[in-house]
C-alpha positions in Angstrom: -1.0 2.1 -24.0 -0.6 2.5 -20.2 -3.7 2.1 -18.1 -5.1 5.2 -16.2 -3.9 3.8 -12.9 -0.2 3.3 -13.8 2.2 5.2 -11.7 4.4 7.6 -13.7 8.0 6.6 -13.8 9.5 10.0 -13.1 7.2 10.5 -10.0 8.7 7.2 -8.7 12.2 8.8 -8.8 13.3 10.5 -5.5 15.6 13.0 -7.3 12.7 14.1 -9.5 10.4 14.5 -6.6 13.0 16.6 -4.7 13.4 18.8 -7.7 9.6 19.3 -7.9 9.4 20.0 -4.2 12.0 22.7 -4.6 9.8 24.4 -7.3 6.6 23.8 -5.2 8.3 25.5 -2.2 9.2 28.5 -4.4 5.7 28.9 -5.7 4.2 28.5 -2.2 6.4 31.4 -1.1 4.9 33.5 -3.9 1.4 32.4 -3.0 2.0 33.5 0.6 3.7 36.8 -0.3 0.8 37.7 -2.6 -1.7 36.6 0.0 -3.2 34.3 -2.6 -6.6 32.6 -2.0 -8.3 30.0 -4.2 -6.9 27.9 -6.9 -7.8 25.6 -9.7 -8.8 22.0 -10.2 -11.0 21.7 -7.1 -9.0 24.0 -4.9 -11.1 27.2 -5.2 -11.9 27.4 -1.5 -8.3 27.6 -0.3 -7.5 30.4 2.1 -4.2 32.3 2.5 -3.7 30.4 5.8 -3.8 27.1 3.8 -0.9 28.2 1.6 1.1 29.3 4.6 0.5 26.0 6.3 1.5 24.1 3.1 4.7 26.2 2.8 5.6 25.5 6.4 5.1 21.7 6.0 6.8 21.5 2.6 9.9 23.4 3.8 10.3 21.0 6.7 9.7 17.9 4.6 12.0 19.1 1.8 14.9 19.7 4.3 14.4 16.3 5.9 14.2 14.6 2.5 17.4 16.1 1.3 19.1 14.9 4.5 17.8 11.4 4.3 15.4 9.3 2.2 11.9 8.8 3.5 11.5 5.8 1.1 11.1 2.2 2.0 13.5 1.1 4.7 15.4 -2.1 4.9 16.0 -2.7 1.2 19.6 -1.8 0.6 20.9 -4.1 -2.2 24.0 -6.1 -1.4 27.4 -5.5 -3.1 27.8 -7.5 -6.3 29.7 -10.8 -5.9 31.0 -11.2 -9.4 34.0 -9.1 -10.5 33.1 -6.3 -12.8 29.4 -6.5 -12.0 28.0 -3.1 -11.1 25.8 -2.7 -8.0 22.1 -2.2 -8.3 21.1 1.4 -8.1 19.1 2.6 -5.0 15.5 1.5 -4.9 14.6 5.2 -4.6 15.7 5.6 -8.2 12.8 3.5 -9.5 10.3 2.9 -6.7 10.3 5.9 -4.3 7.4 5.2 -1.9 7.9 7.9 0.7 6.7 7.4 4.2 6.5 11.1 4.7 2.9 12.3 4.3 3.9 15.7 2.7 6.2 14.1 0.2 3.5 11.6 -0.6 1.0 14.4 -1.0 3.4 16.1 -3.5 3.6 12.8 -5.5 -0.2 12.6 -5.6 -0.5 16.2 -6.7 2.1 15.7 -9.4 0.3 12.6 -10.8 -3.0 14.4 -10.7 -1.6 17.3 -12.6 0.3 15.2 -15.2 -2.9 13.2 -15.9 -5.3 16.1 -16.2 -6.5 16.7 -19.7 -5.9 20.4 -19.3 -2.3 20.0 -18.3 0.3 21.2 -20.8 2.7 18.6 -19.3 0.3 15.7 -19.8 1.5 12.2 -19.4 2.7 10.2 -22.4 0.9 6.8 -22.1 2.9 4.2 -23.9 4.7 1.0 -23.2 8.0 1.8 -21.7 10.4 -1.0 -21.0 11.9 -0.9 -17.5 15.1 -2.1 -19.0 16.4 -2.6 -22.6 16.7 -6.3 -21.9 13.0 -6.8 -21.4 11.1 -8.4 -24.3 8.1 -6.7 -25.8 5.8 -9.5 -24.6 6.7 -9.2 -20.9 4.7 -7.0 -18.4 6.9 -4.1 -17.2 8.5 -4.8 -13.9 7.6 -1.3 -12.6 5.3 0.8 -14.8 4.4 1.6 -18.4 3.8 5.3 -18.1 6.2 8.2 -18.4 6.3 12.0 -19.0 7.0 13.6 -22.4 10.7 13.4 -23.2 11.4 10.9 -20.4 14.8 9.4 -21.1 16.2 5.9 -20.9 18.3 4.7 -18.1 22.0 5.4 -18.1 24.4 2.4 -18.2 24.6 2.6 -14.4 20.9 1.9 -14.2 19.8 5.4 -13.3 17.3 7.2 -15.4 18.3 10.4 -17.2 16.6 13.2 -15.2 17.3 16.7 -16.4 15.7 19.5 -14.5 12.0 19.3 -15.4 10.0 22.5 -14.9 6.2 22.3 -14.6 4.3 24.6 -17.0 1.7 25.5 -14.4 3.4 25.3 -10.9 0.7 27.4 -9.3 -1.8 24.7 -10.0 0.4 22.1 -8.4 1.1 24.3 -5.4 -2.6 24.7 -4.9 -3.1 20.9 -5.1 -0.4 20.4 -2.5 -2.0 23.1 -0.3 -5.3 21.3 -0.5 -3.7 17.9 0.3 -2.0 19.5 3.4 -5.3 21.0 4.5 -6.9 17.6 4.3 -4.1 16.0 6.3 -4.3 18.6 9.0 -8.1 18.2 9.2 -8.2 14.4 9.0 -11.5 12.6 8.8 -13.1 11.6 12.1 -12.6 8.1 13.3 -15.8 6.1 13.4 -15.8 4.5 16.9 -19.1 2.7 16.5 -18.7 -1.0 17.2 -19.2 -2.9 13.9 -22.0 -5.4 13.4 -20.5 -8.9 13.3 -20.8 -10.6 9.9 -21.3 -14.4 9.9 -19.5 -16.3 7.1 -19.6 -19.9 6.1 -17.7 -22.6 7.8 -16.3 -23.4 4.3 -15.7 -19.8 3.2 -12.8 -18.7 1.1 -11.1 -15.5 2.3 -8.7 -13.8 0.0 -6.1 -11.5 1.6 -3.9 -9.0 -0.2 -1.7 -6.2 1.2 -0.3 -2.9 -0.1 -1.9 -3.6 -3.5 -3.2 -0.1 -4.5 -0.5 1.0 -6.9 -2.3 0.2 -10.1 0.9 -0.8 -11.9 0.8 -3.6 -14.4 2.1 -6.3 -12.1 -0.4 -5.3 -9.4 -3.1 -5.7 -12.0 -1.8 -9.2 -12.6 -2.3 -9.9 -8.9 -5.9 -8.6 -9.3 -6.5 -11.0 -12.2 -5.1 -13.9 -10.2 -7.4 -13.0 -7.3 -10.3 -12.8 -9.7 -9.5 -16.4 -10.8 -9.5 -17.5 -7.1 -12.9 -15.8 -6.7 -14.3 -17.6 -9.7 -12.9 -21.0 -8.6 -14.6 -20.6 -5.3 -17.9 -19.8 -7.0 -17.5 -23.0 -9.0 -17.1 -24.9 -5.7 -20.1 -23.2 -4.2 -17.8 -21.5 -1.6 -18.7 -18.2 -0.1 -16.0 -15.6 -0.8 -14.7 -12.6 1.1 -11.9 -10.4 -0.3 -9.9 -8.2 2.1 -7.3 -5.5 1.4 -4.9 -4.9 4.2 -4.5 -1.2 3.3 -2.4 1.4 1.3 -3.5 3.1 -1.9 -0.8 5.2 -3.3 0.5 7.8 -3.0 -1.7 9.6 -0.4 -5.2 8.1 -0.6 -6.7 10.8 -2.9 -10.1 10.0 -4.4 -8.7 9.7 -8.0 -6.3 7.1 -6.7 -9.1 4.8 -5.5 -11.0 5.5 -8.6 -8.1 4.9 -11.1 -5.8 2.5 -9.2 -8.0 0.4 -6.9 -11.6 0.0 -7.8 -11.2 -0.8 -11.5 -9.0 -3.8 -10.8 -10.7 -5.0 -7.6 -11.5 -8.7 -8.1 -15.1 -8.3 -7.1 -17.4 -6.8 -9.8 -19.9 -4.1 -8.9 -22.8 -6.4 -9.7 -21.5 -9.0 -7.3 -21.6 -6.7 -4.2 -24.5 -8.6 -2.6 -23.0 -12.0 -2.8 -19.2 -11.4 -2.4 -17.9 -9.5 0.5 -15.3 -6.8 0.1 -13.3 -5.2 3.0 -10.5 -2.7 3.2 -8.3 -1.8 6.2 -6.9 1.7 6.6 -3.2 2.1 5.8 -0.7 4.9 6.5 -0.8 6.0 2.8 -4.6 6.1 2.9 -4.3 8.6 5.8 -1.7 10.9 4.2 -4.5 13.1 2.9 -6.5 12.7 6.1 -8.4 9.6 5.2 -11.2 11.5 3.6 -11.4 9.5 0.4 -10.9 6.2 2.3 -14.0 6.9 4.5 -16.1 8.9 2.1 -15.4 7.4 -1.3 -14.0 3.9 -1.0 -16.1 2.7 1.9 -19.2 4.2 0.2 -18.7 2.0 -2.9 -21.5 -0.6 -2.8 -19.0 -3.5 -2.7 -17.7 -2.2 0.6 -21.0 -1.2 2.2 -21.1 -4.1 4.7 -18.1 -2.3 6.4 -20.5 0.5 7.4 -17.9 3.2 6.8 -15.9 1.8 9.8 -12.2 1.0 9.5 -12.5 -2.1 11.8 -14.7 -5.1 11.5 -15.4 -8.7 12.6 -16.2 -11.8 10.5 -16.9 -15.1 12.2 -18.1 -18.7 11.8 -18.4 -21.5 14.2 -14.7 -22.1 14.7 -12.9 -18.9 13.6 -13.2 -15.1 13.9 -11.3 -12.5 11.8 -10.9 -9.1 13.4 -9.7 -6.3 11.0 -8.2 -3.4 12.9 -7.2 0.2 12.0 -3.6 0.8 12.8 -3.3 3.8 10.6 -5.7 6.5 11.9 -3.1 6.7 14.7 -0.1 5.9 12.5 1.5 2.6 13.7 -1.0 2.7 16.6 -4.5 1.5 17.6 -7.1 4.2 17.9 -9.5 3.7 20.8 -11.9 2.0 21.4 -10.4 -0.9 19.3 -8.3 -2.5 22.1 -11.2 -2.6 24.5 -13.5 -3.9 21.7 -11.0 -6.7 20.9 -10.8 -7.6 24.6 -14.6 -7.7 24.8 -15.1 -9.7 21.6 -12.5 -12.3 22.7 -14.1 -12.6 26.2 -17.6 -13.2 24.7 -16.6 -15.4 21.8 -14.5 -18.5 22.0 -13.6 -19.0 18.3 -10.0 -19.0 17.4 -9.0 -15.5 16.5 -7.2 -14.2 13.4 -6.0 -10.5 13.5 -5.7 -8.5 10.4 -3.8 -5.2 10.4 -1.9 -3.0 8.1 1.1 -2.4 10.4 3.3 -5.2 11.6 3.6 -6.7 15.1 7.2 -7.8 14.5 9.7 -7.7 11.6 12.8 -9.2 10.2 13.5 -6.1 8.2 12.5 -3.2 10.3 13.9 -3.7 13.8 13.4 -0.2 15.3 12.0 0.2 18.8 8.7 1.5 17.5 7.8 -1.6 15.4 4.8 -3.2 17.1 5.3 -1.3 20.3 1.8 0.3 20.5 0.1 -2.8 19.2 1.9 -4.9 21.8 0.9 -2.5 24.6 -2.7 -2.0 23.6 -3.3 -5.7 22.8 -1.1 -6.9 25.7 -3.9 -8.5 27.8 -5.2 -10.7 24.9 -1.7 -11.5 23.7 -0.5 -12.4 27.2 -3.5 -14.7 27.5 -2.6 -16.3 24.2 -6.0 -15.4 22.7 -4.6 -14.5 19.3 -4.1 -17.6 17.2 -3.0 -16.1 13.8 -2.0 -12.6 12.6 -1.7 -11.3 9.0 -0.3 -7.9 8.2 1.2 -5.8 5.4 3.1 -2.5 5.4 6.4 -4.0 4.4 6.3 -5.1 0.8 7.4 -8.7 1.1 6.1 -12.2 1.9 7.5 -13.6 5.1 6.3 -16.4 7.4 7.5 -15.9 11.0 8.4 -18.5 13.6 5.8 -18.9 16.4 6.2 -16.3 19.1 5.3 -16.7 22.8 2.0 -14.9 22.1 1.1 -15.7 18.5 1.2 -19.1 16.9 1.1 -17.9 13.3 2.5 -14.5 12.2 2.5 -13.7 8.5 3.7 -10.7 6.5 1.8 -10.5 3.1 2.5 -6.9 2.0 3.8 -7.9 -1.4 0.6 -7.1 -3.4 1.7 -4.2 -5.5 4.9 -2.3 -4.7 8.2 -3.4 -6.3 11.2 -4.1 -4.1 14.5 -5.7 -4.5 15.0 -9.3 -3.5 18.3 -8.9 -1.6 18.7 -12.5 -0.3 19.7 -15.7 -2.0 17.1 -18.5 -2.4 19.4 -20.9 -0.5 20.5 -18.5 2.2 19.4 -18.4 5.8 16.5 -16.4 7.0 16.7 -13.3 9.1 15.3 -14.1 12.5 12.5 -14.3 13.5 11.6 -15.3 9.8 11.1 -19.0 9.1 10.4 -18.5 5.4 10.7 -15.8 2.8 9.8 -16.0 -0.9 13.2 -15.4 -2.4 12.2 -15.8 -6.1 12.7 -12.7 -8.2 12.3 -11.2 -11.7 15.7 -10.4 -13.2 15.7 -7.1 -15.0 19.2 -5.9 -15.9 21.1 -5.2 -12.6 18.0 -5.6 -10.5 16.4 -8.6 -8.9 12.7 -7.7 -8.3 10.8 -9.6 -5.6 7.6 -11.4 -6.7 4.1 -10.1 -5.9 1.4 -12.2 -4.5 -1.5 -12.7 -2.1 -3.0 -15.4 0.2 -6.1 -17.7 -0.1 -7.6 -19.0 3.2 -10.0 -21.9 2.6 -11.9 -22.6 5.9 -12.7 -26.3 6.5 -14.4 -26.5 9.9 -11.7 -26.2 12.6 -8.8 -25.9 10.2 -7.8 -23.5 7.4 -5.9 -24.5 4.3 -3.8 -21.5 3.3 -2.3 -21.1 -0.2 0.2 -18.3 -1.0 -0.2 -17.4 -4.7 2.1 -15.3 -6.8 1.3 -12.6 -9.5 1.2 -15.3 -12.2 -1.4 -17.3 -10.3 0.9 -20.1 -9.2 0.6 -21.4 -5.6 4.2 -21.2 -4.3 3.6 -22.3 -0.7 0.8 -23.8 1.4 0.1 -24.6 5.0 -2.7 -25.8 7.2 -3.6 -23.6 10.2 -5.5 -25.3 13.0 
């Protein structure tokens, strides 16, 4: 049986989502024409203006989605090398993670509807092989949940998707309208400077990015992180566990409840002795960040964060500054830049930055990548006050070459979202990458990149870093000093 947090296979398919958006748009038109107010499933306080706003946003998003995918960029599979071998289907067929907030809201609404006990289209929870070649003992590469009547893949690799009509589309349209209202009225940013938290000079810090999908392999990552927590306890090491952001699809309360907190490697009864921290990600903000600030950060395990989306941990030699780059998407909401400058002026420890968004990239080379971060953190970067930087957002593991401003830059966004591995193990790296984990899980036509996380063991003025995969194996290590 699928776990409650498993993403539904059909909702991970772009064509299916477009079909549902078309139906949602039609029903929102009726909601507006009938001057509808109120709804079901927690949407009773919706006003007619909320339905109009939702219709406007959905119509724009649908038109844009039909024109071009809003899914993960930079992951086009290469042409097959062997004669007769069919190309891998688009990633959007199997793991459509939209970067459009309205599309993501629709995905959250659909999942909520399909999982509700009152829904006539309720999810079928059962083991569902991602490919006919997968053995019964293996964990599904993507998910183990599907809708009633969900078909197998065609020989081309695409899933059979006949037009699927929701039994209660008004319910779903109300959910979308509520999500749009939350997005338009996003939660206030907490600008209060955080209290610095001192950690041990021999602390273990566990970092994971983009982990909040709840799918079976993400749960394996959670289990491997839990093992790292317990190993540290056996060595009398203090432990801090940090998520670099993104709970899918749009940061709704049920998504934290079902996909994140049950699998978090710190148990509720350990809240006082093991630190838990979570950065804000773009998907967390797609419904306005309300559940991130008011639900997740109120969990006792995260209370040291004080309902702030930025924080500072420090010891005698090092300080870790977690920043919010998502309240302003791919930006840095004030007063964080001035806070960073002040902290670095007043404290001489070597500085590690933690963000959701990237400072640079080998996969996403658009002019907006790292632009605002580079501008707002320019003074401290120019002064070479940033020693090391870890981020997520892209769903891969990449070690970058030293830059003029940052000695160690690391992408560890491979915690819980499947992507294709499109490069050969022995091939060259895309600059400025110096290393990429090229291993993959073979499933039919697809080569799926491995998941993983990082363990930082502080040893005085140096840090021993281990990069661990979803099976708990350390696949690369380095010493940062």
